[in-house]
All heavy atoms as a GROMACS GRO file, in nm:
protein
  578
    1MET      N    1   7.758   8.626   9.347
    1MET     CA    2   7.814   8.758   9.371
    1MET      C    3   7.719   8.840   9.448
    1MET      O    4   7.596   8.843   9.430
    1MET     CB    5   7.838   8.822   9.229
    1MET     CG    6   7.923   8.951   9.245
    1MET     SD    7   7.988   8.990   9.083
    1MET     CE    8   8.004   9.160   9.096
    2GLY      N    9   7.776   8.916   9.549
    2GLY     CA   10   7.694   8.990   9.639
    2GLY      C   11   7.649   9.122   9.585
    2GLY      O   12   7.683   9.163   9.471
    3GLU      N   13   7.572   9.194   9.660
    3GLU     CA   14   7.522   9.324   9.624
    3GLU      C   15   7.638   9.426   9.618
    3GLU      O   16   7.719   9.430   9.697
    3GLU     CB   17   7.418   9.371   9.727
    3GLU     CG   18   7.356   9.504   9.697
    3GLU     CD   19   7.256   9.548   9.813
    3GLU    OE1   20   7.250   9.476   9.917
    3GLU    OE2   21   7.198   9.650   9.798
    4ILE      N   22   7.625   9.514   9.516
    4ILE     CA   23   7.727   9.623   9.492
    4ILE      C   24   7.665   9.744   9.568
    4ILE      O   25   7.558   9.792   9.534
    4ILE     CB   26   7.756   9.646   9.348
    4ILE    CG1   27   7.807   9.527   9.284
    4ILE    CG2   28   7.851   9.770   9.340
    4ILE    CD1   29   7.941   9.477   9.331
    5LEU      N   30   7.746   9.803   9.659
    5LEU     CA   31   7.698   9.917   9.733
    5LEU      C   32   7.778  10.035   9.686
    5LEU      O   33   7.889  10.020   9.638
    5LEU     CB   34   7.717   9.904   9.883
    5LEU     CG   35   7.639   9.793   9.946
    5LEU    CD1   36   7.679   9.779  10.091
    5LEU    CD2   37   7.492   9.806   9.928
    6GLU      N   38   7.724  10.158   9.700
    6GLU     CA   39   7.794  10.281   9.668
    6GLU      C   40   7.787  10.373   9.780
    6GLU      O   41   7.676  10.390   9.844
    6GLU     CB   42   7.736  10.344   9.534
    6GLU     CG   43   7.812  10.454   9.489
    6GLU     CD   44   7.767  10.507   9.354
    6GLU    OE1   45   7.778  10.430   9.252
    6GLU    OE2   46   7.710  10.617   9.350
    7ARG      N   47   7.904  10.444   9.810
    7ARG     CA   48   7.899  10.538   9.919
    7ARG      C   49   7.990  10.655   9.882
    7ARG      O   50   8.106  10.634   9.845
    7ARG     CB   51   7.945  10.472  10.048
    7ARG     CG   52   7.957  10.562  10.165
    7ARG     CD   53   7.994  10.483  10.288
    7ARG     NE   54   8.038  10.571  10.397
    7ARG     CZ   55   8.113  10.536  10.491
    7ARG    NH1   56   8.171  10.416  10.490
    7ARG    NH2   57   8.151  10.620  10.588
    8THR      N   58   7.940  10.779   9.896
    8THR     CA   59   8.029  10.900   9.872
    8THR      C   60   8.063  10.952  10.004
    8THR      O   61   7.984  10.982  10.092
    8THR     CB   62   7.952  11.005   9.788
    8THR    OG1   63   7.921  10.945   9.658
    8THR    CG2   64   8.037  11.128   9.764
    9ILE      N   65   8.198  10.982  10.020
    9ILE     CA   66   8.253  11.032  10.143
    9ILE      C   67   8.321  11.170  10.110
    9ILE      O   68   8.407  11.170  10.026
    9ILE     CB   69   8.357  10.935  10.210
    9ILE    CG1   70   8.293  10.802  10.222
    9ILE    CG2   71   8.405  10.994  10.335
    9ILE    CD1   72   8.392  10.691  10.259
   10ARG      N   73   8.280  11.273  10.183
   10ARG     CA   74   8.338  11.406  10.167
   10ARG      C   75   8.445  11.427  10.270
   10ARG      O   76   8.431  11.372  10.382
   10ARG     CB   77   8.236  11.510  10.172
   10ARG     CG   78   8.129  11.511  10.060
   10ARG     CD   79   8.023  11.612  10.086
   10ARG     NE   80   7.921  11.590   9.988
   10ARG     CZ   81   7.894  11.680   9.893
   10ARG    NH1   82   7.959  11.791   9.883
   10ARG    NH2   83   7.800  11.655   9.802
   11CYS      N   84   8.552  11.491  10.237
   11CYS     CA   85   8.654  11.523  10.331
   11CYS      C   86   8.598  11.622  10.436
   11CYS      O   87   8.526  11.718  10.409
   11CYS     CB   88   8.770  11.591  10.264
   11CYS     SG   89   8.912  11.619  10.372
   12SER      N   90   8.627  11.591  10.566
   12SER     CA   91   8.590  11.671  10.680
   12SER      C   92   8.692  11.671  10.777
   12SER      O   93   8.802  11.608  10.765
   12SER     CB   94   8.460  11.608  10.735
   12SER     OG   95   8.489  11.490  10.803
   13GLU      N   96   8.677  11.753  10.882
   13GLU     CA   97   8.776  11.751  10.994
   13GLU      C   98   8.800  11.616  11.050
   13GLU      O   99   8.910  11.578  11.085
   13GLU     CB  100   8.733  11.844  11.106
   13GLU     CG  101   8.758  11.994  11.073
   13GLU     CD  102   8.720  12.085  11.188
   13GLU    OE1  103   8.772  12.051  11.302
   13GLU    OE2  104   8.660  12.183  11.171
   14ALA      N  105   8.689  11.536  11.056
   14ALA     CA  106   8.702  11.401  11.114
   14ALA      C  107   8.786  11.298  11.035
   14ALA      O  108   8.842  11.216  11.091
   14ALA     CB  109   8.561  11.351  11.139
   15ASN      N  110   8.787  11.322  10.902
   15ASN     CA  111   8.857  11.224  10.815
   15ASN      C  112   8.969  11.290  10.734
   15ASN      O  113   9.024  11.222  10.646
   15ASN     CB  114   8.760  11.148  10.732
   15ASN     CG  115   8.685  11.238  10.636
   15ASN    OD1  116   8.722  11.344  10.612
   15ASN    ND2  117   8.582  11.188  10.574
   16ALA      N  118   9.009  11.414  10.762
   16ALA     CA  119   9.107  11.481  10.679
   16ALA      C  120   9.244  11.414  10.682
   16ALA      O  121   9.308  11.402  10.571
   16ALA     CB  122   9.126  11.621  10.733
   17ALA      N  123   9.278  11.349  10.789
   17ALA     CA  124   9.409  11.275  10.794
   17ALA      C  125   9.401  11.157  10.692
   17ALA      O  126   9.504  11.126  10.627
   17ALA     CB  127   9.441  11.228  10.937
   18GLU      N  128   9.293  11.088  10.691
   18GLU     CA  129   9.276  10.975  10.596
   18GLU      C  130   9.280  11.025  10.451
   18GLU      O  131   9.347  10.961  10.368
   18GLU     CB  132   9.148  10.899  10.616
   18GLU     CG  133   9.139  10.830  10.750
   18GLU     CD  134   9.011  10.763  10.785
   18GLU    OE1  135   8.916  10.771  10.694
   18GLU    OE2  136   8.994  10.700  10.888
   19PHE      N  137   9.220  11.135  10.422
   19PHE     CA  138   9.222  11.189  10.285
   19PHE      C  139   9.367  11.233  10.252
   19PHE      O  140   9.417  11.220  10.141
   19PHE     CB  141   9.129  11.310  10.269
   19PHE     CG  142   8.986  11.272  10.227
   19PHE    CD1  143   8.896  11.226  10.322
   19PHE    CD2  144   8.952  11.269  10.093
   19PHE    CE1  145   8.768  11.192  10.278
   19PHE    CE2  146   8.831  11.230  10.055
   19PHE     CZ  147   8.735  11.193  10.144
   20GLN      N  148   9.444  11.285  10.341
   20GLN     CA  149   9.583  11.325  10.322
   20GLN      C  150   9.662  11.203  10.285
   20GLN      O  151   9.745  11.205  10.198
   20GLN     CB  152   9.646  11.396  10.443
   20GLN     CG  153   9.594  11.537  10.459
   20GLN     CD  154   9.645  11.601  10.585
   20GLN    OE1  155   9.674  11.538  10.685
   20GLN    NE2  156   9.654  11.733  10.578
   21VAL      N  157   9.640  11.095  10.362
   21VAL     CA  158   9.711  10.968  10.330
   21VAL      C  159   9.680  10.923  10.191
   21VAL      O  160   9.762  10.874  10.111
   21VAL     CB  161   9.686  10.862  10.435
   21VAL    CG1  162   9.735  10.723  10.393
   21VAL    CG2  163   9.743  10.903  10.573
   22LEU      N  164   9.550  10.929  10.157
   22LEU     CA  165   9.507  10.884  10.021
   22LEU      C  166   9.572  10.968   9.914
   22LEU      O  167   9.628  10.917   9.819
   22LEU     CB  168   9.350  10.898  10.008
   22LEU     CG  169   9.291  10.871   9.877
   22LEU    CD1  170   9.309  10.730   9.833
   22LEU    CD2  171   9.139  10.912   9.872
   23VAL      N  172   9.565  11.092   9.928
   23VAL     CA  173   9.626  11.185   9.818
   23VAL      C  174   9.779  11.163   9.811
   23VAL      O  175   9.833  11.147   9.704
   23VAL     CB  176   9.595  11.333   9.846
   23VAL    CG1  177   9.669  11.425   9.749
   23VAL    CG2  178   9.449  11.355   9.830
   24ASN      N  179   9.844  11.161   9.928
   24ASN     CA  180   9.989  11.151   9.926
   24ASN      C  181  10.041  11.008   9.887
   24ASN      O  182  10.148  10.997   9.831
   24ASN     CB  183  10.048  11.185  10.062
   24ASN     CG  184  10.037  11.332  10.088
   24ASN    OD1  185  10.048  11.417  10.002
   24ASN    ND2  186  10.013  11.368  10.215
   25GLY      N  187   9.949  10.907   9.901
   25GLY     CA  188   9.995  10.774   9.863
   25GLY      C  189   9.959  10.732   9.724
   25GLY      O  190   9.994  10.624   9.673
   26TRP      N  191   9.885  10.825   9.654
   26TRP     CA  192   9.837  10.794   9.515
   26TRP      C  193   9.897  10.896   9.429
   26TRP      O  194   9.842  11.007   9.412
   26TRP     CB  195   9.687  10.790   9.515
   26TRP     CG  196   9.622  10.750   9.394
   26TRP    CD1  197   9.671  10.722   9.273
   26TRP    CD2  198   9.475  10.726   9.377
   26TRP    NE1  199   9.572  10.681   9.188
   26TRP    CE2  200   9.453  10.686   9.256
   26TRP    CE3  201   9.372  10.741   9.472
   26TRP    CZ2  202   9.323  10.652   9.202
   26TRP    CZ3  203   9.246  10.702   9.422
   26TRP    CH2  204   9.226  10.660   9.295
   27SER      N  205  10.009  10.867   9.360
   27SER     CA  206  10.089  10.963   9.288
   27SER      C  207  10.011  11.034   9.181
   27SER      O  208  10.024  11.159   9.159
   27SER     CB  209  10.206  10.896   9.228
   27SER     OG  210  10.175  10.794   9.137
   28LYS      N  211   9.916  10.965   9.115
   28LYS     CA  212   9.840  11.031   9.003
   28LYS      C  213   9.735  11.134   9.067
   28LYS      O  214   9.717  11.237   9.007
   28LYS     CB  215   9.772  10.930   8.924
   28LYS     CG  216   9.872  10.847   8.834
   28LYS     CD  217   9.804  10.739   8.761
   28LYS     CE  218   9.902  10.653   8.684
   28LYS     NZ  219   9.839  10.537   8.622
   29LEU      N  220   9.679  11.095   9.172
   29LEU     CA  221   9.584  11.187   9.236
   29LEU      C  222   9.661  11.308   9.298
   29LEU      O  223   9.608  11.420   9.284
   29LEU     CB  224   9.508  11.111   9.347
   29LEU     CG  225   9.410  11.194   9.425
   29LEU    CD1  226   9.302  11.257   9.342
   29LEU    CD2  227   9.348  11.110   9.537
   30LYS      N  228   9.774  11.279   9.355
   30LYS     CA  229   9.859  11.395   9.412
   30LYS      C  230   9.895  11.489   9.299
   30LYS      O  231   9.884  11.613   9.325
   30LYS     CB  232   9.981  11.336   9.482
   30LYS     CG  233  10.054  11.439   9.554
   30LYS     CD  234  10.173  11.375   9.634
   30LYS     CE  235  10.243  11.477   9.720
   30LYS     NZ  236  10.345  11.414   9.801
   31ALA      N  237   9.936  11.434   9.186
   31ALA     CA  238   9.976  11.527   9.076
   31ALA      C  239   9.856  11.610   9.027
   31ALA      O  240   9.866  11.725   8.993
   31ALA     CB  241  10.030  11.440   8.956
   32LEU      N  242   9.735  11.541   9.018
   32LEU     CA  243   9.615  11.612   8.976
   32LEU      C  244   9.579  11.722   9.071
   32LEU      O  245   9.550  11.837   9.034
   32LEU     CB  246   9.504  11.519   8.962
   32LEU     CG  247   9.368  11.581   8.935
   32LEU    CD1  248   9.367  11.646   8.802
   32LEU    CD2  249   9.258  11.471   8.946
   33VAL      N  250   9.580  11.696   9.205
   33VAL     CA  251   9.554  11.794   9.307
   33VAL      C  252   9.647  11.907   9.294
   33VAL      O  253   9.607  12.025   9.298
   33VAL     CB  254   9.549  11.727   9.449
   33VAL    CG1  255   9.544  11.838   9.558
   33VAL    CG2  256   9.428  11.633   9.460
   34ARG      N  257   9.776  11.881   9.284
   34ARG     CA  258   9.879  11.987   9.271
   34ARG      C  259   9.851  12.073   9.146
   34ARG      O  260   9.860  12.198   9.154
   34ARG     CB  261  10.021  11.931   9.270
   34ARG     CG  262  10.066  11.885   9.402
   34ARG     CD  263  10.210  11.843   9.391
   34ARG     NE  264  10.258  11.817   9.525
   34ARG     CZ  265  10.375  11.765   9.554
   34ARG    NH1  266  10.462  11.735   9.455
   34ARG    NH2  267  10.416  11.742   9.674
   35SER      N  268   9.821  12.009   9.034
   35SER     CA  269   9.801  12.080   8.912
   35SER      C  270   9.674  12.175   8.928
   35SER      O  271   9.680  12.299   8.889
   35SER     CB  272   9.768  11.990   8.792
   35SER     OG  273   9.890  11.909   8.762
   36LEU      N  274   9.568  12.121   8.984
   36LEU     CA  275   9.449  12.199   8.998
   36LEU      C  276   9.478  12.316   9.106
   36LEU      O  277   9.416  12.428   9.087
   36LEU     CB  278   9.332  12.124   9.049
   36LEU     CG  279   9.280  12.020   8.945
   36LEU    CD1  280   9.181  11.924   9.005
   36LEU    CD2  281   9.221  12.087   8.827
   37ARG      N  282   9.545  12.294   9.211
   37ARG     CA  283   9.583  12.400   9.299
   37ARG      C  284   9.662  12.508   9.238
   37ARG      O  285   9.643  12.630   9.265
   37ARG     CB  286   9.650  12.341   9.424
   37ARG     CG  287   9.556  12.267   9.511
   37ARG     CD  288   9.600  12.228   9.639
   37ARG     NE  289   9.598  12.351   9.721
   37ARG     CZ  290   9.620  12.360   9.846
   37ARG    NH1  291   9.658  12.250   9.910
   37ARG    NH2  292   9.610  12.469   9.911
   38ALA      N  293   9.763  12.468   9.144
   38ALA     CA  294   9.844  12.568   9.080
   38ALA      C  295   9.762  12.659   8.993
   38ALA      O  296   9.802  12.775   8.969
   38ALA     CB  297   9.956  12.495   9.003
   39LEU      N  298   9.657  12.606   8.938
   39LEU     CA  299   9.567  12.686   8.852
   39LEU      C  300   9.455  12.757   8.928
   39LEU      O  301   9.368  12.823   8.875
   39LEU     CB  302   9.502  12.598   8.751
   39LEU     CG  303   9.594  12.530   8.645
   39LEU    CD1  304   9.523  12.421   8.560
   39LEU    CD2  305   9.662  12.635   8.561
   40ASP      N  306   9.466  12.748   9.060
   40ASP     CA  307   9.362  12.806   9.152
   40ASP      C  308   9.226  12.757   9.129
   40ASP      O  309   9.121  12.822   9.145
   40ASP     CB  310   9.371  12.958   9.143
   40ASP     CG  311   9.341  13.025   9.274
   40ASP    OD1  312   9.339  12.960   9.380
   40ASP    OD2  313   9.303  13.143   9.278
   41LEU      N  314   9.213  12.626   9.094
   41LEU     CA  315   9.091  12.559   9.064
   41LEU      C  316   9.046  12.470   9.179
   41LEU      O  317   8.938  12.412   9.174
   41LEU     CB  318   9.089  12.482   8.932
   41LEU     CG  319   9.117  12.562   8.810
   41LEU    CD1  320   9.132  12.480   8.691
   41LEU    CD2  321   8.999  12.664   8.784
   42PHE      N  322   9.137  12.445   9.271
   42PHE     CA  323   9.104  12.343   9.379
   42PHE      C  324   9.157  12.404   9.508
   42PHE      O  325   9.270  12.409   9.536
   42PHE     CB  326   9.174  12.209   9.349
   42PHE     CG  327   9.141  12.102   9.441
   42PHE    CD1  328   9.019  12.034   9.434
   42PHE    CD2  329   9.231  12.064   9.553
   42PHE    CE1  330   8.991  11.929   9.525
   42PHE    CE2  331   9.197  11.961   9.633
   42PHE     CZ  332   9.078  11.900   9.621
   43PRO      N  333   9.061  12.450   9.593
   43PRO     CA  334   9.103  12.528   9.714
   43PRO      C  335   9.161  12.438   9.824
   43PRO      O  336   9.210  12.494   9.920
   43PRO     CB  337   8.974  12.596   9.755
   43PRO     CG  338   8.863  12.515   9.695
   43PRO     CD  339   8.922  12.457   9.574
   44GLY      N  340   9.144  12.311   9.814
   44GLY     CA  341   9.196  12.225   9.922
   44GLY      C  342   9.118  12.100   9.945
   44GLY      O  343   9.016  12.072   9.880
   45LEU      N  344   9.164  12.019  10.037
   45LEU     CA  345   9.100  11.891  10.066
   45LEU      C  346   8.953  11.897  10.105
   45LEU      O  347   8.874  11.802  10.081
   45LEU     CB  348   9.179  11.816  10.174
   45LEU     CG  349   9.311  11.757  10.141
   45LEU    CD1  350   9.370  11.684  10.256
   45LEU    CD2  351   9.301  11.663  10.023
   46ARG      N  352   8.912  12.012  10.162
   46ARG     CA  353   8.771  12.024  10.199
   46ARG      C  354   8.673  12.011  10.078
   46ARG      O  355   8.558  11.988  10.099
   46ARG     CB  356   8.748  12.156  10.282
   46ARG     CG  357   8.764  12.280  10.187
   46ARG     CD  358   8.747  12.410  10.261
   46ARG     NE  359   8.772  12.521  10.181
   46ARG     CZ  360   8.887  12.574  10.156
   46ARG    NH1  361   9.003  12.521  10.205
   46ARG    NH2  362   8.904  12.682  10.087
   47CYS      N  363   8.730  12.019   9.960
   47CYS     CA  364   8.646  12.011   9.844
   47CYS      C  365   8.661  11.872   9.775
   47CYS      O  366   8.602  11.846   9.679
   47CYS     CB  367   8.685  12.115   9.734
   47CYS     SG  368   8.654  12.280   9.791
   48LEU      N  369   8.736  11.778   9.840
   48LEU     CA  370   8.758  11.650   9.780
   48LEU      C  371   8.654  11.547   9.842
   48LEU      O  372   8.612  11.560   9.959
   48LEU     CB  373   8.900  11.598   9.821
   48LEU     CG  374   8.948  11.474   9.758
   48LEU    CD1  375   8.954  11.484   9.608
   48LEU    CD2  376   9.082  11.438   9.809
   49GLN      N  377   8.604  11.462   9.756
   49GLN     CA  378   8.519  11.358   9.794
   49GLN      C  379   8.555  11.231   9.712
   49GLN      O  380   8.608  11.244   9.607
   49GLN     CB  381   8.373  11.392   9.781
   49GLN     CG  382   8.328  11.400   9.634
   49GLN     CD  383   8.178  11.440   9.631
   49GLN    OE1  384   8.135  11.510   9.720
   49GLN    NE2  385   8.110  11.400   9.524
   50VAL      N  386   8.523  11.114   9.768
   50VAL     CA  387   8.549  10.984   9.700
   50VAL      C  388   8.423  10.910   9.700
   50VAL      O  389   8.342  10.918   9.794
   50VAL     CB  390   8.664  10.901   9.756
   50VAL    CG1  391   8.792  10.974   9.747
   50VAL    CG2  392   8.631  10.869   9.906
   51THR      N  393   8.399  10.839   9.595
   51THR     CA  394   8.279  10.755   9.586
   51THR      C  395   8.331  10.604   9.578
   51THR      O  396   8.413  10.574   9.483
   51THR     CB  397   8.189  10.781   9.470
   51THR    OG1  398   8.139  10.920   9.476
   51THR    CG2  399   8.069  10.685   9.457
   52LEU      N  400   8.292  10.523   9.672
   52LEU     CA  401   8.342  10.386   9.684
   52LEU      C  402   8.221  10.299   9.629
   52LEU      O  403   8.105  10.330   9.659
   52LEU     CB  404   8.371  10.348   9.821
   52LEU     CG  405   8.478  10.425   9.891
   52LEU    CD1  406   8.491  10.379  10.037
   52LEU    CD2  407   8.615  10.410   9.820
   53ALA      N  408   8.253  10.203   9.546
   53ALA     CA  409   8.149  10.109   9.497
   53ALA      C  410   8.206   9.970   9.502
   53ALA      O  411   8.323   9.947   9.458
   53ALA     CB  412   8.106  10.142   9.362
   54GLY      N  413   8.134   9.879   9.569
   54GLY     CA  414   8.185   9.744   9.576
   54GLY      C  415   8.110   9.669   9.685
   54GLY      O  416   7.999   9.701   9.727
   55ALA      N  417   8.174   9.563   9.733
   55ALA     CA  418   8.119   9.475   9.832
   55ALA      C  419   8.102   9.561   9.968
   55ALA      O  420   8.178   9.650   9.995
   55ALA     CB  421   8.207   9.355   9.862
   56ARG      N  422   8.009   9.515  10.048
   56ARG     CA  423   7.981   9.589  10.177
   56ARG      C  424   8.101   9.608  10.263
   56ARG      O  425   8.134   9.717  10.307
   56ARG     CB  426   7.873   9.521  10.254
   56ARG     CG  427   7.848   9.588  10.388
   56ARG     CD  428   7.730   9.526  10.472
   56ARG     NE  429   7.606   9.538  10.397
   56ARG     CZ  430   7.525   9.648  10.392
   56ARG    NH1  431   7.568   9.758  10.451
   56ARG    NH2  432   7.417   9.647  10.330
   57ALA      N  433   8.189   9.504  10.277
   57ALA     CA  434   8.305   9.513  10.365
   57ALA      C  435   8.400   9.616  10.315
   57ALA      O  436   8.458   9.687  10.392
   57ALA     CB  437   8.378   9.380  10.369
   58TRP      N  438   8.418   9.628  10.182
   58TRP     CA  439   8.514   9.726  10.123
   58TRP      C  440   8.453   9.869  10.144
   58TRP      O  441   8.522   9.958  10.185
   58TRP     CB  442   8.535   9.695   9.975
   58TRP     CG  443   8.648   9.767   9.917
   58TRP    CD1  444   8.784   9.746   9.934
   58TRP    CD2  445   8.635   9.883   9.834
   58TRP    NE1  446   8.849   9.839   9.869
   58TRP    CE2  447   8.770   9.928   9.802
   58TRP    CE3  448   8.531   9.955   9.778
   58TRP    CZ2  449   8.799  10.032   9.720
   58TRP    CZ3  450   8.561  10.067   9.700
   58TRP    CH2  451   8.689  10.106   9.673
   59VAL      N  452   8.327   9.886  10.108
   59VAL     CA  453   8.260  10.015  10.126
   59VAL      C  454   8.264  10.061  10.265
   59VAL      O  455   8.285  10.175  10.296
   59VAL     CB  456   8.128  10.010  10.053
   59VAL    CG1  457   8.052  10.147  10.078
   59VAL    CG2  458   8.138   9.990   9.901
   60ASP      N  459   8.236   9.968  10.352
   60ASP     CA  460   8.225  10.013  10.498
   60ASP      C  461   8.367  10.046  10.551
   60ASP      O  462   8.372  10.116  10.658
   60ASP     CB  463   8.176   9.890  10.576
   60ASP     CG  464   8.022   9.870  10.562
   60ASP    OD1  465   7.960   9.963  10.508
   60ASP    OD2  466   7.973   9.772  10.608
   61ALA      N  467   8.477  10.009  10.482
   61ALA     CA  468   8.607  10.051  10.537
   61ALA      C  469   8.630  10.194  10.509
   61ALA      O  470   8.724  10.254  10.563
   61ALA     CB  471   8.716   9.962  10.464
   62GLY      N  472   8.550  10.269  10.429
   62GLY     CA  473   8.556  10.408  10.411
   62GLY      C  474   8.679  10.446  10.328
   62GLY      O  475   8.727  10.368  10.244
   63VAL      N  476   8.732  10.564  10.351
   63VAL     CA  477   8.846  10.618  10.278
   63VAL      C  478   8.965  10.522  10.287
   63VAL      O  479   9.037  10.504  10.183
   63VAL     CB  480   8.882  10.758  10.329
   63VAL    CG1  481   9.006  10.811  10.260
   63VAL    CG2  482   8.773  10.854  10.313
   64LEU      N  483   8.980  10.452  10.393
   64LEU     CA  484   9.094  10.364  10.409
   64LEU      C  485   9.088  10.251  10.305
   64LEU      O  486   9.196  10.202  10.264
   64LEU     CB  487   9.098  10.301  10.549
   64LEU     CG  488   9.114  10.398  10.664
   64LEU    CD1  489   9.105  10.324  10.791
   64LEU    CD2  490   9.250  10.464  10.652
   65ALA      N  491   8.969  10.214  10.254
   65ALA     CA  492   8.958  10.118  10.152
   65ALA      C  493   9.024  10.157  10.023
   65ALA      O  494   9.086  10.077   9.952
   65ALA     CB  495   8.816  10.085  10.123
   66ALA      N  496   9.019  10.289   9.994
   66ALA     CA  497   9.081  10.338   9.864
   66ALA      C  498   9.235  10.369   9.875
   66ALA      O  499   9.294  10.395   9.776
   66ALA     CB  500   9.010  10.452   9.818
   67ILE      N  501   9.287  10.361   9.996
   67ILE     CA  502   9.426  10.402  10.009
   67ILE      C  503   9.521  10.302   9.946
   67ILE      O  504   9.613  10.340   9.874
   67ILE     CB  505   9.457  10.418  10.162
   67ILE    CG1  506   9.394  10.547  10.212
   67ILE    CG2  507   9.606  10.420  10.183
   67ILE    CD1  508   9.406  10.570  10.362
   68ASN      N  509   9.496  10.176   9.954
   68ASN     CA  510   9.576  10.071   9.884
   68ASN      C  511   9.499   9.951   9.861
   68ASN      O  512   9.516   9.851   9.930
   68ASN     CB  513   9.709  10.040   9.962
   68ASN     CG  514   9.804   9.965   9.880
   68ASN    OD1  515   9.786   9.937   9.759
   68ASN    ND2  516   9.913   9.920   9.946
   69PRO      N  517   9.409   9.953   9.760
   69PRO     CA  518   9.317   9.841   9.739
   69PRO      C  519   9.379   9.713   9.690
   69PRO      O  520   9.323   9.608   9.694
   69PRO     CB  521   9.220   9.897   9.638
   69PRO     CG  522   9.293  10.000   9.562
   69PRO     CD  523   9.388  10.062   9.669
   70GLY      N  524   9.500   9.724   9.637
   70GLY     CA  525   9.558   9.602   9.586
   70GLY      C  526   9.700   9.618   9.533
   70GLY      O  527   9.758   9.522   9.478
   71GLY      N  528   9.767   9.732   9.562
   71GLY     CA  529   9.901   9.744   9.514
   71GLY      C  530   9.927   9.885   9.475
   71GLY      O  531   9.886   9.978   9.543
   72GLY      N  532   9.993   9.905   9.358
   72GLY     CA  533  10.032  10.035   9.313
   72GLY      C  534   9.919  10.115   9.248
   72GLY      O  535   9.806  10.073   9.249
   73ASP      N  536   9.955  10.228   9.188
   73ASP     CA  537   9.853  10.316   9.127
   73ASP      C  538   9.776  10.238   9.020
   73ASP      O  539   9.661  10.274   8.999
   73ASP     CB  540   9.925  10.433   9.067
   73ASP     CG  541   9.970  10.533   9.167
   73ASP    OD1  542   9.932  10.515   9.282
   73ASP    OD2  543  10.030  10.639   9.132
   74GLU      N  544   9.841  10.151   8.945
   74GLU     CA  545   9.772  10.085   8.836
   74GLU      C  546   9.652  10.004   8.881
   74GLU      O  547   9.558   9.976   8.804
   74GLU     CB  548   9.871   9.991   8.764
   74GLU     CG  549   9.985  10.063   8.704
   74GLU     CD  550  10.092  10.096   8.811
   74GLU    OE1  551  10.102  10.025   8.912
   74GLU    OE2  552  10.168  10.196   8.791
   75ASP      N  553   9.646   9.959   9.008
   75ASP     CA  554   9.543   9.872   9.064
   75ASP      C  555   9.427   9.956   9.114
   75ASP      O  556   9.328   9.891   9.153
   75ASP     CB  557   9.603   9.783   9.169
   75ASP     CG  558   9.706   9.683   9.119
   75ASP    OD1  559   9.693   9.649   8.997
   75ASP    OD2  560   9.794   9.647   9.199
   76ARG      N  561   9.436  10.080   9.119
   76ARG     CA  562   9.329  10.162   9.182
   76ARG      C  563   9.209  10.171   9.085
   76ARG      O  564   9.227  10.172   8.962
   76ARG     CB  565   9.378  10.303   9.208
   76ARG     CG  566   9.478  10.298   9.316
   76ARG     CD  567   9.521  10.444   9.347
   76ARG     NE  568   9.634  10.436   9.443
   76ARG     CZ  569   9.627  10.431   9.571
   76ARG    NH1  570   9.505  10.418   9.629
   76ARG    NH2  571   9.731  10.425   9.645
   77PRO      N  572   9.091  10.168   9.134
   77PRO     CA  573   8.968  10.170   9.060
   77PRO      C  574   8.950  10.297   8.986
   77PRO      O  575   9.017  10.396   9.016
   77PRO     CB  576   8.855  10.154   9.160
   77PRO     CG  577   8.912  10.169   9.297
   77PRO     CD  578   9.058  10.159   9.281
   0.00000   0.00000   0.00000
């Protein structure tokens, strides 16, 4: 088994479109974001970050790696 890497990626202008795809494609995350925004606890994607942990190839794929790692919401880490 290879080395496990970890990388935290914050939403920025450069990757905002990828974060939008991530949130909109992950129903549980989308519901959480909406709930927090309704309570005025989450000002927007600029405050979102993801931490990827796994094999180098997966972590190097960045936000796109978390968009659909293996199927539906149940398969997400």
